[in-house]
C-alpha positions, -999 to +999 in steps of 0.1 A: +107-266+039+083-238+048+096-208+066+081-204+101+070-168+094+049-177+064+023-200+080-013-194+078-015-169+049-024-194+022+008-186+002+039-207+007+072-188+004+100-213+009+133-226-005+115-236-037+108-200-043+131-189-071+152-157-068+174-144-095+204-122-084+221-100-110+254-083-100+286-089-081+291-062-055+268-075-027+268-111-038+292-125-012+274-107+016+239-116+007+240-150-010+244-173+021+214-158+038+193-157+006+200-194+000+187-202+035+152-190+024+151-193-014+164-212-044+189-186-058+204-183-093+230-157-100+240-138-131+270-115-133+254-087-153+222-074-170+231-089-204+232-125-192+201-119-171+182-106-201+193-136-222+182-160-194+147-143-190+141-145-228+145-183-227+120-189-199+085-202-202+056-190-180+061-220-157+099-214-152+099-177-146+115-166-113+094-152-084+117-123-078+148-105-093+174-087-073+193-063-094+224-043-085+222-007-099+249-001-125+265+033-134+253+032-170+217+027-161+214-006-180+193-020-152+167+007-156+164+000-194+161-037-186+132-031-162+115-007-185+115-034-212+104-061-187+074-040-176+061-038-212+055-075-212+022-085-195+035-118-184+068-105-170+056-072-153+043-091-122+078-104-112+089-088-080+119-066-087+142-051-060+171-027-067+203-028-047+226+003-047+259+012-031+248+049-027+216+069-024+203+097-045+170+115-050+172+107-087+176+070-080+145+070-057+125+088-084+135+062-111+126+033-088+092+049-081+086+055-118+095+020-127+072+007-099+098-018-086+091-036-054+118-018-034+151-001-034+178-010-008+209+012-002+241-002+013+246-014+040+218-038+032+200-055+062+199-091+049+171-104+072+149-074+063+156-080+026+145-117+029+113-106+047+106-080+021+109-105-007+085-129+010+060-102+017+060-089-019+056-123-033+026-130-010+011-096-019+016-102-056-004-134-053-035-114-043-031-086-069-047-084-103-026-103-129-036-087-162-051-053-155-058-030-125-095-036-130-094-073-126-113-087-096-094-102-067-113-131-052-103-127-016-131-121+009-125-105+043-146-125+069-164-100+091-183-112+122-220-115+114-230-090+141-205-065+128-217-069+092-254-065+102-245-034+122-225-019+093-254-024+068-281-010+091-261+021+100-245+028+066-278+025+047-297+047+072-270+074+071-267+073+033-305+079+028-304+107+054-275+124+037-287+123+001-293+161+000-257+167+014-243+144-013-261+164-040-248+197-027-212+185-024-213+171-059-226+204-073-199+225-055-171+202-068-184+204-103-186+242-102-151+247-089-129+224-110-130+200-139-127+163-134-148+135-118-168+142-087-159+109-071-122+100-068-114+063-071-082+046-061-070+010-055-067+002-018-056-029+002-080-040+029-084-070+052-068-102+039-049-081+013-082-076-007-077-049-033-108-028-041-120+005-056-120+031-028-144+060-031-140+097-019-153+130-030-125+145-051-108+172-030-077+178-052-070+191-087-077+165-114-048+142-120-028+158-092-015+124-080+013+128-106+028+155-083+033+132-053+070+125-058+078+163-057+060+168-024+077+141-004+094+168+018+060+178+031+051+143+043+037+143+079+054+109+085+091+115+087+117+088+077+130+066+105+162+047+109+174+056+074+143+041+057+116+058+036+083+064+054+055+038+050+026+063+051+022+095+031+001+123+043+010+158+031+008+189+053-008+219+036-011+200+004-010+225-025-030+202-047-062+206-026-090+228-040-109+253-019-140+231-018-117+202-011-101+219+019-136+225+034-146+188+028-113+176+044-116+198+074-150+183+083-141+148+069-170+151+043-148+138+016-150+104+032-188+101+029-188+081-004-170+053+015-205+044+028-208+027-006-177+006+002-193-004+035-226-014+019-207-034-007-187-052+020-153-039+010-150-021+043-166-018+078-177+013+095-148+008+120-115-008+113-080-001+101-078+023+072-073+006+038-039+015+023-028+025-012-008-003-028+026+015-024+020+018+014+008-018+018+040-031+000+061-013+027+045-032+056+067-063+052+074-078+086+049-101+104+048-075+132+031-049+110+013-073+086-010-081+115-030-050+108-044-067+076-061-093+097-086-067+109-115-053+088-108-022+067-127+007+082-141+041+074-129+053+108-106+037+134-084+040+165-058+063+151-084+087+136-100+093+170-069+092+192-041+110+174-056+122+141-042+155+128-014+156+153+020+161+136+039+144+164+023+110+158+049+087+144+046+058+120+053+033+147+025+048+169+000+045+140+011+009+133+007-001+169-028+013+170-037-007+139-023-039+155-041-032+187-074-030+169-066-062+149-062-081+182-090-065+202-118-054+178-154-060+190-188-045+186-184-026+220-151-011+209-166-002+175-194+017+192-169+036+214-148+045+183-179+057+164-190+080+192-155+094+195-154+099+157-179+127+158-156+147+180-126+140+158-144+148+125-131+185+124-095+184+114-071+205+135-045+206+107-046+207+069-036+171+063 
């Protein structure tokens, strides 16, 4: 029995999908609804869960594990051990907790679990989240972050020809600018000139995303401590999907100039030439942001090409009052309506929006 909200994505998430539940506090509340969507097996504590996992073969491993957070932190030690095993680290893990704390959120982020739910737990949202994470995992590299993902976004032919012609011409024209920016970055701070990160684009394709480095080297480790500066505020008791820091202290002087005039984005012309992205589309997201877009309503944005610029950049970029929902709605609108005419209009508007009004 395939769930109605899982059609058309190539990955079947149904009642044969195996979920392991470890704990007792929320079991009565959650189990009936979980069993409507998945094949669920329960374990009363971490000890019996660990014993069960140790006896499984590659073919019998569960697709996801729901773990209630215990006071002694045994669940954290279990996940740490699980993540050390290459074959087990890809299992979707979700923590469930009766109370919230900054320390708990930091631990969940450090352990790279799929999500953390705080009571009262919305059961329908939890089921959608499990399905989404399982689908996303199917497209992610299995053994290493550098593994290739064989999922190709299908761009319209006219759009692809347009992208190649414009991006190649602009790249050749800006070679002197590339050289000058590279020199300034090298003079100011140590580290690579080009910053690479994994991003999720159209069709959940994961690729290396290029930018001129605008921050101190290895500054991404400070992200957790800067969450209070996030431009996108939490809504309805949930953590924000997108992260964009106001007056980010990690940005260098050269980086601040590059960001103000969007010059740090120029290396993405390589991504366009390679076919990872289009000139116009929805911005490709970091993995932690893509995992947060779980419902079918917001997953629609991944049906559009990933782009160097897009609707939200030219319409509301740099405005602190823009909400997450507004940005998501703009992404979805483009996914439904994109065309060569719309792309041309967005590109023309991009030149006016290139100078940032805020340091974000």
